[in-house]
C-alpha positions as protocol buffer text, in pm:
chain_id: "A"
residue {
  index: 1
  type: MET
  ca { x: 1258 y: 2739 z: 2060 }
}
residue {
  index: 2
  type: THR
  ca { x: 1099 y: 2488 z: 1820 }
}
residue {
  index: 3
  type: HIS
  ca { x: 1231 y: 2497 z: 1466 }
}
residue {
  index: 4
  type: ILE
  ca { x: 949 y: 2562 z: 1219 }
}
residue {
  index: 5
  type: TYR
  ca { x: 997 y: 2379 z: 890 }
}
residue {
  index: 6
  type: ASP
  ca { x: 843 y: 2484 z: 562 }
}
residue {
  index: 7
  type: LEU
  ca { x: 722 y: 2129 z: 512 }
}
residue {
  index: 8
  type: ILE
  ca { x: 699 y: 1805 z: 708 }
}
residue {
  index: 9
  type: ILE
  ca { x: 644 y: 1481 z: 516 }
}
residue {
  index: 10
  type: ILE
  ca { x: 501 y: 1198 z: 726 }
}
residue {
  index: 11
  type: GLY
  ca { x: 592 y: 864 z: 574 }
}
residue {
  index: 12
  type: SER
  ca { x: 890 y: 738 z: 375 }
}
residue {
  index: 13
  type: GLY
  ca { x: 743 y: 501 z: 119 }
}
residue {
  index: 14
  type: PRO
  ca { x: 755 y: 583 z: -253 }
}
residue {
  index: 15
  type: ALA
  ca { x: 514 y: 877 z: -205 }
}
residue {
  index: 16
  type: GLY
  ca { x: 704 y: 1024 z: 90 }
}
residue {
  index: 17
  type: LEU
  ca { x: 1048 y: 976 z: -69 }
}
residue {
  index: 18
  type: SER
  ca { x: 931 y: 1119 z: -401 }
}
residue {
  index: 19
  type: ALA
  ca { x: 795 y: 1419 z: -210 }
}
residue {
  index: 20
  type: ALA
  ca { x: 1128 y: 1453 z: -27 }
}
residue {
  index: 21
  type: ILE
  ca { x: 1316 y: 1458 z: -359 }
}
residue {
  index: 22
  type: TYR
  ca { x: 1088 y: 1724 z: -507 }
}
residue {
  index: 23
  type: ALA
  ca { x: 1091 y: 1928 z: -186 }
}
residue {
  index: 24
  type: GLN
  ca { x: 1471 y: 1934 z: -184 }
}
residue {
  index: 25
  type: ARG
  ca { x: 1478 y: 2039 z: -548 }
}
residue {
  index: 26
  type: ALA
  ca { x: 1236 y: 2320 z: -457 }
}
residue {
  index: 27
  type: ARG
  ca { x: 1472 y: 2426 z: -174 }
}
residue {
  index: 28
  type: LEU
  ca { x: 1203 y: 2388 z: 89 }
}
residue {
  index: 29
  type: ASP
  ca { x: 1316 y: 2347 z: 449 }
}
residue {
  index: 30
  type: THR
  ca { x: 1183 y: 1993 z: 489 }
}
residue {
  index: 31
  type: LEU
  ca { x: 1178 y: 1709 z: 740 }
}
residue {
  index: 32
  type: VAL
  ca { x: 1067 y: 1353 z: 662 }
}
residue {
  index: 33
  type: ILE
  ca { x: 933 y: 1159 z: 960 }
}
residue {
  index: 34
  type: GLU
  ca { x: 958 y: 784 z: 909 }
}
residue {
  index: 35
  type: LYS
  ca { x: 832 y: 512 z: 1138 }
}
residue {
  index: 36
  type: ALA
  ca { x: 1079 y: 242 z: 1034 }
}
residue {
  index: 37
  type: MET
  ca { x: 1457 y: 258 z: 1031 }
}
residue {
  index: 38
  type: VAL
  ca { x: 1464 y: 153 z: 665 }
}
residue {
  index: 39
  type: SER
  ca { x: 1280 y: 372 z: 413 }
}
residue {
  index: 40
  type: GLY
  ca { x: 1061 y: 231 z: 138 }
}
residue {
  index: 41
  type: GLY
  ca { x: 728 y: 135 z: 291 }
}
residue {
  index: 42
  type: GLN
  ca { x: 541 y: -165 z: 147 }
}
residue {
  index: 43
  type: VAL
  ca { x: 782 y: -186 z: -146 }
}
residue {
  index: 44
  type: LEU
  ca { x: 1045 y: -333 z: 88 }
}
residue {
  index: 45
  type: THR
  ca { x: 841 y: -653 z: 124 }
}
residue {
  index: 46
  type: THR
  ca { x: 786 y: -692 z: -251 }
}
residue {
  index: 47
  type: TYR
  ca { x: 1012 y: -967 z: -381 }
}
residue {
  index: 48
  type: GLU
  ca { x: 1037 y: -829 z: -733 }
}
residue {
  index: 49
  type: VAL
  ca { x: 893 y: -518 z: -902 }
}
residue {
  index: 50
  type: ASP
  ca { x: 815 y: -575 z: -1267 }
}
residue {
  index: 51
  type: ASN
  ca { x: 599 y: -273 z: -1351 }
}
residue {
  index: 52
  type: TYR
  ca { x: 808 y: 29 z: -1254 }
}
residue {
  index: 53
  type: PRO
  ca { x: 914 y: 194 z: -1584 }
}
residue {
  index: 54
  type: GLY
  ca { x: 1279 y: 148 z: -1673 }
}
residue {
  index: 55
  type: LEU
  ca { x: 1357 y: -88 z: -1383 }
}
residue {
  index: 56
  type: PRO
  ca { x: 1192 y: -421 z: -1473 }
}
residue {
  index: 57
  type: GLY
  ca { x: 1267 y: -699 z: -1227 }
}
residue {
  index: 58
  type: ILE
  ca { x: 1426 y: -482 z: -960 }
}
residue {
  index: 59
  type: GLY
  ca { x: 1390 y: -616 z: -606 }
}
residue {
  index: 60
  type: GLY
  ca { x: 1149 y: -419 z: -389 }
}
residue {
  index: 61
  type: TYR
  ca { x: 1412 y: -371 z: -120 }
}
residue {
  index: 62
  type: ASP
  ca { x: 1662 y: -244 z: -379 }
}
residue {
  index: 63
  type: LEU
  ca { x: 1409 y: 2 z: -520 }
}
residue {
  index: 64
  type: GLY
  ca { x: 1336 y: 134 z: -171 }
}
residue {
  index: 65
  type: LEU
  ca { x: 1708 y: 186 z: -113 }
}
residue {
  index: 66
  type: LYS
  ca { x: 1749 y: 367 z: -445 }
}
residue {
  index: 67
  type: LEU
  ca { x: 1465 y: 605 z: -361 }
}
residue {
  index: 68
  type: ARG
  ca { x: 1620 y: 676 z: -21 }
}
residue {
  index: 69
  type: GLU
  ca { x: 1969 y: 724 z: -173 }
}
residue {
  index: 70
  type: HIS
  ca { x: 1826 y: 978 z: -417 }
}
residue {
  index: 71
  type: ALA
  ca { x: 1666 y: 1175 z: -132 }
}
residue {
  index: 72
  type: ASP
  ca { x: 1987 y: 1153 z: 74 }
}
residue {
  index: 73
  type: LYS
  ca { x: 2196 y: 1275 z: -219 }
}
residue {
  index: 74
  type: LEU
  ca { x: 1983 y: 1589 z: -234 }
}
residue {
  index: 75
  type: GLY
  ca { x: 2026 y: 1648 z: 139 }
}
residue {
  index: 76
  type: ALA
  ca { x: 1685 y: 1540 z: 268 }
}
residue {
  index: 77
  type: ARG
  ca { x: 1656 y: 1534 z: 649 }
}
residue {
  index: 78
  type: PHE
  ca { x: 1495 y: 1238 z: 825 }
}
residue {
  index: 79
  type: ALA
  ca { x: 1368 y: 1175 z: 1176 }
}
residue {
  index: 80
  type: GLU
  ca { x: 1278 y: 826 z: 1294 }
}
residue {
  index: 81
  type: ASP
  ca { x: 960 y: 854 z: 1498 }
}
residue {
  index: 82
  type: GLU
  ca { x: 605 y: 723 z: 1508 }
}
residue {
  index: 83
  type: VAL
  ca { x: 346 y: 998 z: 1471 }
}
residue {
  index: 84
  type: GLN
  ca { x: 66 y: 984 z: 1728 }
}
residue {
  index: 85
  type: SER
  ca { x: -137 y: 1292 z: 1632 }
}
residue {
  index: 86
  type: VAL
  ca { x: -131 y: 1617 z: 1437 }
}
residue {
  index: 87
  type: GLU
  ca { x: -254 y: 1951 z: 1566 }
}
residue {
  index: 88
  type: ASP
  ca { x: -369 y: 2207 z: 1310 }
}
residue {
  index: 89
  type: LYS
  ca { x: -358 y: 2552 z: 1463 }
}
residue {
  index: 90
  type: GLY
  ca { x: -589 y: 2688 z: 1194 }
}
residue {
  index: 91
  type: PRO
  ca { x: -570 y: 2893 z: 872 }
}
residue {
  index: 92
  type: GLY
  ca { x: -242 y: 3078 z: 838 }
}
residue {
  index: 93
  type: GLN
  ca { x: -100 y: 2897 z: 1142 }
}
residue {
  index: 94
  type: THR
  ca { x: 145 y: 2612 z: 1178 }
}
residue {
  index: 95
  type: LYS
  ca { x: 82 y: 2238 z: 1206 }
}
residue {
  index: 96
  type: VAL
  ca { x: 226 y: 2053 z: 1506 }
}
residue {
  index: 97
  type: VAL
  ca { x: 318 y: 1686 z: 1473 }
}
residue {
  index: 98
  type: HIS
  ca { x: 333 y: 1485 z: 1795 }
}
residue {
  index: 99
  type: GLY
  ca { x: 542 y: 1169 z: 1791 }
}
residue {
  index: 100
  type: PHE
  ca { x: 665 y: 923 z: 2052 }
}
residue {
  index: 101
  type: GLY
  ca { x: 1012 y: 1077 z: 2027 }
}
residue {
  index: 102
  type: GLY
  ca { x: 936 y: 1446 z: 1994 }
}
residue {
  index: 103
  type: THR
  ca { x: 725 y: 1732 z: 1862 }
}
residue {
  index: 104
  type: TYR
  ca { x: 774 y: 1888 z: 1520 }
}
residue {
  index: 105
  type: GLU
  ca { x: 625 y: 2200 z: 1363 }
}
residue {
  index: 106
  type: ALA
  ca { x: 579 y: 2313 z: 1003 }
}
residue {
  index: 107
  type: LYS
  ca { x: 386 y: 2554 z: 783 }
}
residue {
  index: 108
  type: ALA
  ca { x: 263 y: 2266 z: 562 }
}
residue {
  index: 109
  type: LEU
  ca { x: 228 y: 1890 z: 585 }
}
residue {
  index: 110
  type: ILE
  ca { x: 223 y: 1602 z: 340 }
}
residue {
  index: 111
  type: LEU
  ca { x: 59 y: 1289 z: 477 }
}
residue {
  index: 112
  type: ALA
  ca { x: 211 y: 988 z: 301 }
}
residue {
  index: 113
  type: THR
  ca { x: 170 y: 707 z: 552 }
}
residue {
  index: 114
  type: GLY
  ca { x: 30 y: 457 z: 301 }
}
residue {
  index: 115
  type: ALA
  ca { x: -199 y: 163 z: 365 }
}
residue {
  index: 116
  type: ILE
  ca { x: -147 y: -190 z: 485 }
}
residue {
  index: 117
  type: HIS
  ca { x: -297 y: -507 z: 344 }
}
residue {
  index: 118
  type: ARG
  ca { x: -521 y: -688 z: 586 }
}
residue {
  index: 119
  type: LYS
  ca { x: -363 y: -1013 z: 694 }
}
residue {
  index: 120
  type: LEU
  ca { x: -524 y: -1350 z: 755 }
}
residue {
  index: 121
  type: GLY
  ca { x: -288 y: -1427 z: 1041 }
}
residue {
  index: 122
  type: ILE
  ca { x: -239 y: -1791 z: 939 }
}
residue {
  index: 123
  type: PRO
  ca { x: 83 y: -1996 z: 958 }
}
residue {
  index: 124
  type: GLY
  ca { x: 314 y: -1941 z: 659 }
}
residue {
  index: 125
  type: GLU
  ca { x: 155 y: -1613 z: 555 }
}
residue {
  index: 126
  type: GLU
  ca { x: 427 y: -1393 z: 700 }
}
residue {
  index: 127
  type: THR
  ca { x: 726 y: -1621 z: 645 }
}
residue {
  index: 128
  type: LEU
  ca { x: 639 y: -1676 z: 277 }
}
residue {
  index: 129
  type: ALA
  ca { x: 542 y: -1316 z: 198 }
}
residue {
  index: 130
  type: GLY
  ca { x: 721 y: -1227 z: -124 }
}
residue {
  index: 131
  type: ALA
  ca { x: 800 y: -1595 z: -186 }
}
residue {
  index: 132
  type: GLY
  ca { x: 464 y: -1698 z: -325 }
}
residue {
  index: 133
  type: VAL
  ca { x: 236 y: -1506 z: -88 }
}
residue {
  index: 134
  type: SER
  ca { x: 124 y: -1176 z: -242 }
}
residue {
  index: 135
  type: TYR
  ca { x: -134 y: -907 z: -177 }
}
residue {
  index: 136
  type: CYS
  ca { x: -123 y: -758 z: -527 }
}
residue {
  index: 137
  type: ALA
  ca { x: -205 y: -962 z: -837 }
}
residue {
  index: 138
  type: THR
  ca { x: -131 y: -678 z: -1078 }
}
residue {
  index: 139
  type: CYS
  ca { x: 213 y: -637 z: -917 }
}
residue {
  index: 140
  type: ASP
  ca { x: 316 y: -1002 z: -896 }
}
residue {
  index: 141
  type: GLY
  ca { x: 85 y: -1203 z: -1123 }
}
residue {
  index: 142
  type: ALA
  ca { x: 333 y: -1220 z: -1411 }
}
residue {
  index: 143
  type: PHE
  ca { x: 570 y: -1430 z: -1198 }
}
residue {
  index: 144
  type: PHE
  ca { x: 311 y: -1709 z: -1188 }
}
residue {
  index: 145
  type: ARG
  ca { x: 263 y: -1766 z: -1559 }
}
residue {
  index: 146
  type: ASN
  ca { x: 152 y: -2125 z: -1629 }
}
residue {
  index: 147
  type: LYS
  ca { x: 142 y: -2200 z: -1256 }
}
residue {
  index: 148
  type: VAL
  ca { x: -143 y: -2283 z: -1018 }
}
residue {
  index: 149
  type: THR
  ca { x: -251 y: -2006 z: -781 }
}
residue {
  index: 150
  type: ALA
  ca { x: -517 y: -1939 z: -520 }
}
residue {
  index: 151
  type: VAL
  ca { x: -699 y: -1615 z: -445 }
}
residue {
  index: 152
  type: ILE
  ca { x: -849 y: -1573 z: -97 }
}
residue {
  index: 153
  type: GLY
  ca { x: -1146 y: -1339 z: -72 }
}
residue {
  index: 154
  type: GLY
  ca { x: -1488 y: -1276 z: -223 }
}
residue {
  index: 155
  type: GLY
  ca { x: -1512 y: -905 z: -295 }
}
residue {
  index: 156
  type: ASP
  ca { x: -1446 y: -701 z: -609 }
}
residue {
  index: 157
  type: VAL
  ca { x: -1068 y: -701 z: -565 }
}
residue {
  index: 158
  type: ALA
  ca { x: -1050 y: -1077 z: -512 }
}
residue {
  index: 159
  type: VAL
  ca { x: -1260 y: -1147 z: -820 }
}
residue {
  index: 160
  type: GLU
  ca { x: -1068 y: -895 z: -1031 }
}
residue {
  index: 161
  type: ASP
  ca { x: -744 y: -1059 z: -916 }
}
residue {
  index: 162
  type: ALA
  ca { x: -873 y: -1404 z: -1010 }
}
residue {
  index: 163
  type: ILE
  ca { x: -980 y: -1287 z: -1356 }
}
residue {
  index: 164
  type: PHE
  ca { x: -643 y: -1121 z: -1407 }
}
residue {
  index: 165
  type: LEU
  ca { x: -450 y: -1430 z: -1294 }
}
residue {
  index: 166
  type: ALA
  ca { x: -663 y: -1664 z: -1507 }
}
residue {
  index: 167
  type: ARG
  ca { x: -518 y: -1501 z: -1819 }
}
residue {
  index: 168
  type: MET
  ca { x: -172 y: -1636 z: -1738 }
}
residue {
  index: 169
  type: CYS
  ca { x: -206 y: -1912 z: -1478 }
}
residue {
  index: 170
  type: SER
  ca { x: -289 y: -2271 z: -1567 }
}
residue {
  index: 171
  type: LYS
  ca { x: -545 y: -2279 z: -1285 }
}
residue {
  index: 172
  type: VAL
  ca { x: -681 y: -2039 z: -1025 }
}
residue {
  index: 173
  type: TYR
  ca { x: -866 y: -2140 z: -709 }
}
residue {
  index: 174
  type: VAL
  ca { x: -1090 y: -1879 z: -544 }
}
residue {
  index: 175
  type: ILE
  ca { x: -1126 y: -1951 z: -172 }
}
residue {
  index: 176
  type: HIS
  ca { x: -1431 y: -1791 z: -11 }
}
residue {
  index: 177
  type: ARG
  ca { x: -1576 y: -1851 z: 335 }
}
residue {
  index: 178
  type: ARG
  ca { x: -1938 y: -1810 z: 218 }
}
residue {
  index: 179
  type: ASP
  ca { x: -2158 y: -1971 z: -48 }
}
residue {
  index: 180
  type: GLU
  ca { x: -2183 y: -1656 z: -259 }
}
residue {
  index: 181
  type: LEU
  ca { x: -1944 y: -1380 z: -359 }
}
residue {
  index: 182
  type: ARG
  ca { x: -1977 y: -1016 z: -255 }
}
residue {
  index: 183
  type: ALA
  ca { x: -1833 y: -886 z: -582 }
}
residue {
  index: 184
  type: ALA
  ca { x: -2036 y: -697 z: -844 }
}
residue {
  index: 185
  type: LYS
  ca { x: -2259 y: -926 z: -1053 }
}
residue {
  index: 186
  type: SER
  ca { x: -2083 y: -829 z: -1377 }
}
residue {
  index: 187
  type: LEU
  ca { x: -1748 y: -937 z: -1228 }
}
residue {
  index: 188
  type: GLN
  ca { x: -1898 y: -1263 z: -1104 }
}
residue {
  index: 189
  type: GLU
  ca { x: -2034 y: -1338 z: -1452 }
}
residue {
  index: 190
  type: SER
  ca { x: -1690 y: -1284 z: -1602 }
}
residue {
  index: 191
  type: LEU
  ca { x: -1532 y: -1508 z: -1338 }
}
residue {
  index: 192
  type: PHE
  ca { x: -1782 y: -1792 z: -1375 }
}
residue {
  index: 193
  type: ALA
  ca { x: -1724 y: -1797 z: -1751 }
}
residue {
  index: 194
  type: LEU
  ca { x: -1357 y: -1890 z: -1708 }
}
residue {
  index: 195
  type: ASP
  ca { x: -1271 y: -2259 z: -1755 }
}
residue {
  index: 196
  type: ASN
  ca { x: -951 y: -2250 z: -1550 }
}
residue {
  index: 197
  type: VAL
  ca { x: -1107 y: -2103 z: -1235 }
}
residue {
  index: 198
  type: GLU
  ca { x: -1245 y: -2319 z: -956 }
}
residue {
  index: 199
  type: ILE
  ca { x: -1449 y: -2160 z: -675 }
}
residue {
  index: 200
  type: VAL
  ca { x: -1397 y: -2332 z: -342 }
}
residue {
  index: 201
  type: TRP
  ca { x: -1708 y: -2231 z: -149 }
}
residue {
  index: 202
  type: ASP
  ca { x: -1766 y: -2222 z: 228 }
}
residue {
  index: 203
  type: THR
  ca { x: -1395 y: -2257 z: 288 }
}
residue {
  index: 204
  type: VAL
  ca { x: -1128 y: -2082 z: 494 }
}
residue {
  index: 205
  type: ALA
  ca { x: -750 y: -2095 z: 461 }
}
residue {
  index: 206
  type: ASP
  ca { x: -568 y: -2259 z: 753 }
}
residue {
  index: 207
  type: ALA
  ca { x: -202 y: -2239 z: 651 }
}
residue {
  index: 208
  type: VAL
  ca { x: 28 y: -2157 z: 362 }
}
residue {
  index: 209
  type: CYS
  ca { x: 275 y: -2440 z: 302 }
}
residue {
  index: 210
  type: GLY
  ca { x: 628 y: -2437 z: 168 }
}
residue {
  index: 211
  type: GLU
  ca { x: 997 y: -2425 z: 253 }
}
residue {
  index: 212
  type: GLY
  ca { x: 1141 y: -2108 z: 103 }
}
residue {
  index: 213
  type: MET
  ca { x: 865 y: -2095 z: -163 }
}
residue {
  index: 214
  type: VAL
  ca { x: 491 y: -2165 z: -152 }
}
residue {
  index: 215
  type: ASN
  ca { x: 391 y: -2517 z: -257 }
}
residue {
  index: 216
  type: GLY
  ca { x: 45 y: -2554 z: -107 }
}
residue {
  index: 217
  type: LEU
  ca { x: -251 y: -2412 z: 83 }
}
residue {
  index: 218
  type: GLU
  ca { x: -432 y: -2596 z: 361 }
}
residue {
  index: 219
  type: VAL
  ca { x: -806 y: -2521 z: 377 }
}
residue {
  index: 220
  type: THR
  ca { x: -1115 y: -2628 z: 573 }
}
residue {
  index: 221
  type: ASN
  ca { x: -1478 y: -2639 z: 464 }
}
residue {
  index: 222
  type: VAL
  ca { x: -1665 y: -2448 z: 736 }
}
residue {
  index: 223
  type: LYS
  ca { x: -1986 y: -2648 z: 682 }
}
residue {
  index: 224
  type: THR
  ca { x: -1854 y: -3004 z: 662 }
}
residue {
  index: 225
  type: GLY
  ca { x: -1526 y: -2964 z: 851 }
}
residue {
  index: 226
  type: GLU
  ca { x: -1344 y: -3138 z: 565 }
}
residue {
  index: 227
  type: LYS
  ca { x: -976 y: -3045 z: 539 }
}
residue {
  index: 228
  type: ARG
  ca { x: -769 y: -3058 z: 221 }
}
residue {
  index: 229
  type: LYS
  ca { x: -445 y: -2929 z: 76 }
}
residue {
  index: 230
  type: LEU
  ca { x: -442 y: -2747 z: -257 }
}
residue {
  index: 231
  type: GLU
  ca { x: -120 y: -2779 z: -456 }
}
residue {
  index: 232
  type: VAL
  ca { x: -48 y: -2417 z: -552 }
}
residue {
  index: 233
  type: GLN
  ca { x: 264 y: -2213 z: -620 }
}
residue {
  index: 234
  type: GLY
  ca { x: 110 y: -1875 z: -540 }
}
residue {
  index: 235
  type: VAL
  ca { x: -139 y: -1744 z: -283 }
}
residue {
  index: 236
  type: PHE
  ca { x: -298 y: -1404 z: -339 }
}
residue {
  index: 237
  type: ILE
  ca { x: -469 y: -1260 z: -32 }
}
residue {
  index: 238
  type: ALA
  ca { x: -743 y: -1009 z: -115 }
}
residue {
  index: 239
  type: VAL
  ca { x: -935 y: -946 z: 205 }
}
residue {
  index: 240
  type: GLY
  ca { x: -902 y: -567 z: 196 }
}
residue {
  index: 241
  type: ILE
  ca { x: -655 y: -295 z: 286 }
}
residue {
  index: 242
  type: SER
  ca { x: -654 y: -44 z: 568 }
}
residue {
  index: 243
  type: PRO
  ca { x: -520 y: 311 z: 533 }
}
residue {
  index: 244
  type: GLU
  ca { x: -265 y: 418 z: 793 }
}
residue {
  index: 245
  type: SER
  ca { x: -467 y: 727 z: 880 }
}
residue {
  index: 246
  type: LYS
  ca { x: -558 y: 689 z: 1248 }
}
residue {
  index: 247
  type: PRO
  ca { x: -328 y: 972 z: 1368 }
}
residue {
  index: 248
  type: PHE
  ca { x: -505 y: 1209 z: 1129 }
}
residue {
  index: 249
  type: GLU
  ca { x: -866 y: 1146 z: 1234 }
}
residue {
  index: 250
  type: GLY
  ca { x: -1053 y: 1476 z: 1251 }
}
residue {
  index: 251
  type: LEU
  ca { x: -774 y: 1659 z: 1071 }
}
residue {
  index: 252
  type: ALA
  ca { x: -910 y: 1646 z: 715 }
}
residue {
  index: 253
  type: GLU
  ca { x: -1214 y: 1498 z: 543 }
}
residue {
  index: 254
  type: MET
  ca { x: -1195 y: 1121 z: 500 }
}
residue {
  index: 255
  type: GLU
  ca { x: -1380 y: 851 z: 310 }
}
residue {
  index: 256
  type: HIS
  ca { x: -1373 y: 499 z: 460 }
}
residue {
  index: 257
  type: GLY
  ca { x: -1055 y: 597 z: 641 }
}
residue {
  index: 258
  type: TYR
  ca { x: -881 y: 732 z: 331 }
}
residue {
  index: 259
  type: ILE
  ca { x: -793 y: 1101 z: 325 }
}
residue {
  index: 260
  type: LYS
  ca { x: -1000 y: 1273 z: 58 }
}
residue {
  index: 261
  type: ALA
  ca { x: -767 y: 1434 z: -197 }
}
residue {
  index: 262
  type: GLY
  ca { x: -739 y: 1450 z: -574 }
}
residue {
  index: 263
  type: GLU
  ca { x: -426 y: 1411 z: -783 }
}
residue {
  index: 264
  type: ASP
  ca { x: -307 y: 1751 z: -663 }
}
residue {
  index: 265
  type: GLY
  ca { x: -297 y: 1615 z: -308 }
}
residue {
  index: 266
  type: VAL
  ca { x: -512 y: 1897 z: -172 }
}
residue {
  index: 267
  type: THR
  ca { x: -724 y: 1802 z: 129 }
}
residue {
  index: 268
  type: SER
  ca { x: -1005 y: 1985 z: 305 }
}
residue {
  index: 269
  type: ALA
  ca { x: -753 y: 2126 z: 556 }
}
residue {
  index: 270
  type: GLU
  ca { x: -552 y: 2427 z: 442 }
}
residue {
  index: 271
  type: GLY
  ca { x: -182 y: 2351 z: 411 }
}
residue {
  index: 272
  type: ILE
  ca { x: -228 y: 1976 z: 455 }
}
residue {
  index: 273
  type: PHE
  ca { x: -178 y: 1748 z: 155 }
}
residue {
  index: 274
  type: ALA
  ca { x: -209 y: 1372 z: 104 }
}
residue {
  index: 275
  type: ALA
  ca { x: -5 y: 1146 z: -122 }
}
residue {
  index: 276
  type: GLY
  ca { x: 10 y: 775 z: -199 }
}
residue {
  index: 277
  type: ASP
  ca { x: -204 y: 489 z: -75 }
}
residue {
  index: 278
  type: VAL
  ca { x: -347 y: 685 z: 220 }
}
residue {
  index: 279
  type: ARG
  ca { x: -550 y: 908 z: -11 }
}
residue {
  index: 280
  type: THR
  ca { x: -866 y: 832 z: -209 }
}
residue {
  index: 281
  type: LYS
  ca { x: -755 y: 711 z: -552 }
}
residue {
  index: 282
  type: GLN
  ca { x: -823 y: 461 z: -829 }
}
residue {
  index: 283
  type: LEU
  ca { x: -491 y: 277 z: -845 }
}
residue {
  index: 284
  type: ARG
  ca { x: -253 y: 205 z: -559 }
}
residue {
  index: 285
  type: GLN
  ca { x: 85 y: 125 z: -714 }
}
residue {
  index: 286
  type: ILE
  ca { x: 445 y: 241 z: -669 }
}
residue {
  index: 287
  type: ILE
  ca { x: 430 y: 458 z: -980 }
}
residue {
  index: 288
  type: THR
  ca { x: 111 y: 639 z: -873 }
}
residue {
  index: 289
  type: ALA
  ca { x: 251 y: 690 z: -522 }
}
residue {
  index: 290
  type: ALA
  ca { x: 566 y: 848 z: -665 }
}
residue {
  index: 291
  type: ALA
  ca { x: 357 y: 1075 z: -885 }
}
residue {
  index: 292
  type: ASP
  ca { x: 145 y: 1173 z: -585 }
}
residue {
  index: 293
  type: GLY
  ca { x: 455 y: 1281 z: -394 }
}
residue {
  index: 294
  type: ALA
  ca { x: 561 y: 1513 z: -675 }
}
residue {
  index: 295
  type: ASN
  ca { x: 211 y: 1658 z: -712 }
}
residue {
  index: 296
  type: ALA
  ca { x: 170 y: 1714 z: -337 }
}
residue {
  index: 297
  type: VAL
  ca { x: 497 y: 1910 z: -320 }
}
residue {
  index: 298
  type: THR
  ca { x: 388 y: 2124 z: -614 }
}
residue {
  index: 299
  type: SER
  ca { x: 64 y: 2204 z: -429 }
}
residue {
  index: 300
  type: ALA
  ca { x: 252 y: 2269 z: -104 }
}
residue {
  index: 301
  type: GLU
  ca { x: 491 y: 2505 z: -287 }
}
residue {
  index: 302
  type: ARG
  ca { x: 198 y: 2707 z: -419 }
}
residue {
  index: 303
  type: PHE
  ca { x: 44 y: 2719 z: -74 }
}
residue {
  index: 304
  type: LEU
  ca { x: 368 y: 2834 z: 89 }
}
residue {
  index: 305
  type: SER
  ca { x: 431 y: 3100 z: -177 }
}
residue {
  index: 306
  type: ARG
  ca { x: 94 y: 3257 z: -93 }
}
residue {
  index: 307
  type: GLY
  ca { x: 190 y: 3284 z: 273 }
}
């Protein structure tokens, strides 16, 4: 007979681990399903975290371990599996989670699978991630004070990143494959007014250079074919992010792939809650993911108490 949990948390990044901690404190019979052997999510690939209150400069891997240790100390149960789909049996019924390794059942679910940054897939991008290659200017920009950086992309996020970096970097290149940006006109005006920003139009990135740390970016002009190397110490890739929500398609209302939910984590599906980067939200950071986990458990507790 299948064990029916009070709550299953899918994902073990900051949102999922925060939810696990709060669920254990609430004495809910809980299981956390994590895809990777090591908990922590995206934070594990962050070289240094400088904006988590009380822990300035902590390594991302160390923070992930601390979150997991906290959950373990409270007795949280984990299963390593990759979720393929979720079956909602309807109002007042259980939710069935289907993974590669097994099937799990619960009265309530928290979806905390996060989002992944879109990659360029160029040489050096993966090997230098966290060593000069970043996908989050607000997370890592402070480490590049008075240095030369490049931002790759042409949308709102790329332009916002460039403006943010220009406040502290000696120079910022913006690499864009077209001859005009996609960002909002007001953002473009702010960007063009900055003396230490150079837009490199009609250009794509070919490779990130460096041994151990980034020291350059190889680019090609798509119109002329001209190749050059920019001497930079940081490369910020801002070509979008993708929510890890495919297993939940049709389960709850979504918006551009993100699960629609407010700060309480409540989705359109009864007994199903969303937390962290996978949900619609303004700011995707470790601190907001952790807060989401706590809020989602509070909502799940209320839901379960009504049943």
